[in-house]
C-alpha positions as CSV (number, residue, x, y, z in Angstrom):
1,M,87.9,119.2,108.4
2,K,90.5,116.9,106.9
3,F,93.1,114.8,108.8
4,L,96.6,115.8,107.5
5,H,99.3,114.1,109.5
6,T,100.7,112.7,112.7
7,M,104.0,114.1,114.0
8,V,106.5,112.3,116.2
9,R,109.9,113.7,117.3
10,V,112.9,111.5,116.6
11,G,116.4,111.6,118.0
12,N,118.2,110.2,114.9
13,L,116.5,111.1,111.6
14,E,118.5,108.8,109.3
15,R,117.9,105.8,111.6
16,S,114.2,106.6,111.7
17,L,114.0,107.1,107.9
18,R,115.7,103.7,107.3
19,F,113.2,102.1,109.7
20,Y,110.0,103.6,108.2
21,T,111.1,103.2,104.6
22,E,113.1,100.0,104.5
23,V,111.4,98.0,107.3
24,L,107.8,99.3,107.1
25,G,107.9,100.3,103.4
26,L,106.7,103.9,103.6
27,K,107.8,106.4,101.0
28,L,109.6,109.6,101.7
29,H,107.5,112.4,100.2
30,R,109.5,115.4,101.2
31,R,112.3,116.4,103.5
32,T,113.0,120.0,104.5
33,D,115.9,121.3,106.6
34,Y,115.4,124.5,108.5
35,P,118.9,125.7,109.4
36,D,117.8,128.8,111.2
37,G,115.6,126.7,113.5
38,K,118.0,123.8,113.6
39,F,115.4,121.2,112.7
40,T,114.3,118.9,109.8
41,L,110.9,117.8,108.8
42,A,110.4,114.6,106.9
43,F,106.9,113.5,105.6
44,L,106.3,109.8,104.8
45,G,103.3,108.1,103.4
46,D,102.1,105.1,101.4
47,G,103.3,106.4,98.1
48,G,100.2,108.2,97.0
49,D,100.2,112.0,96.7
50,T,97.6,112.6,99.3
51,E,97.6,112.7,103.1
52,P,97.6,111.4,105.7
53,Y,101.3,111.5,106.3
54,L,103.6,110.6,109.1
55,E,105.8,113.6,110.0
56,L,109.1,112.9,111.6
57,T,110.5,116.0,113.3
58,H,114.3,116.0,114.1
59,N,115.5,118.8,116.3
60,W,119.2,118.8,115.5
61,E,120.4,119.3,119.1
62,T,118.1,116.8,120.8
63,P,119.4,113.2,120.5
64,S,116.5,111.5,122.3
65,Y,113.1,112.1,123.9
66,E,111.2,110.7,126.8
67,L,108.1,109.1,125.5
68,G,104.9,110.6,126.8
69,G,102.4,108.6,128.9
70,A,99.5,109.7,126.8
71,Y,100.9,108.4,123.5
72,G,99.2,105.2,122.3
73,H,100.4,104.0,118.9
74,M,100.3,104.4,115.2
75,A,98.5,101.8,113.1
76,F,99.3,100.4,109.7
77,G,97.3,98.0,107.6
78,V,99.1,95.0,106.1
79,S,97.8,92.2,103.9
80,D,99.9,89.4,105.5
81,I,100.7,90.2,109.1
82,Y,102.8,87.0,109.6
83,A,105.0,87.7,106.6
84,A,105.3,91.4,107.6
85,C,106.4,90.5,111.1
86,E,108.9,88.0,109.8
87,K,110.5,90.7,107.6
88,I,110.4,93.2,110.4
89,A,112.0,90.8,112.9
90,M,114.7,89.9,110.3
91,A,115.5,93.7,110.1
92,G,116.3,93.5,113.9
93,T,113.1,95.4,115.0
94,K,111.6,94.5,118.3
95,I,108.2,92.8,118.1
96,T,106.5,93.5,121.4
97,R,103.3,91.5,120.6
98,P,103.5,88.7,118.0
99,P,100.8,88.5,115.4
100,G,97.5,86.9,116.5
101,P,93.9,87.6,117.2
102,M,93.2,90.5,119.5
103,K,91.7,89.8,122.9
104,H,87.9,89.4,122.8
105,G,87.9,89.7,119.0
106,K,89.0,88.2,115.7
107,T,91.1,91.0,114.2
108,V,94.7,89.8,113.7
109,I,97.1,92.4,115.1
110,A,100.8,92.7,116.2
111,F,102.9,95.5,117.8
112,V,106.4,96.6,117.0
113,E,108.6,99.4,118.2
114,D,110.4,102.0,116.0
115,P,114.0,103.0,116.8
116,D,112.8,105.6,119.3
117,G,110.5,103.3,121.1
118,Y,107.2,104.4,119.6
119,K,104.6,101.6,119.5
120,I,103.2,100.7,116.0
121,E,100.2,98.4,115.6
122,L,100.0,96.3,112.5
123,I,96.5,95.2,111.5
124,E,95.9,92.5,109.0
125,R,93.6,93.7,106.2
126,H,92.8,91.5,103.2
């Protein structure tokens, strides 16, 4: 078995694509419109040609979603978490937990929110 992707539904695809590409630095691998189904799928990754991907699903007639209580977060590794958070804050993104060591551990983490309110954990990896 091989992990392929994580899917999240977004209310405004262009806004979400700007966030994930311009603020977090992911690359858009492919985007496909399905007019008969009135939805678009966009797959983003770190620039390589292999999974895992983040799939953004935009249902054209649904402007927003209620976040589920079971959703936790996505996690992305960064080499300099303080610089990453500074860049993210300058882009106007909400930082819900500033960078610092996790409770009861030494790993340096931070949390931010995407435009739809999904939590994203940043983990410093050297």
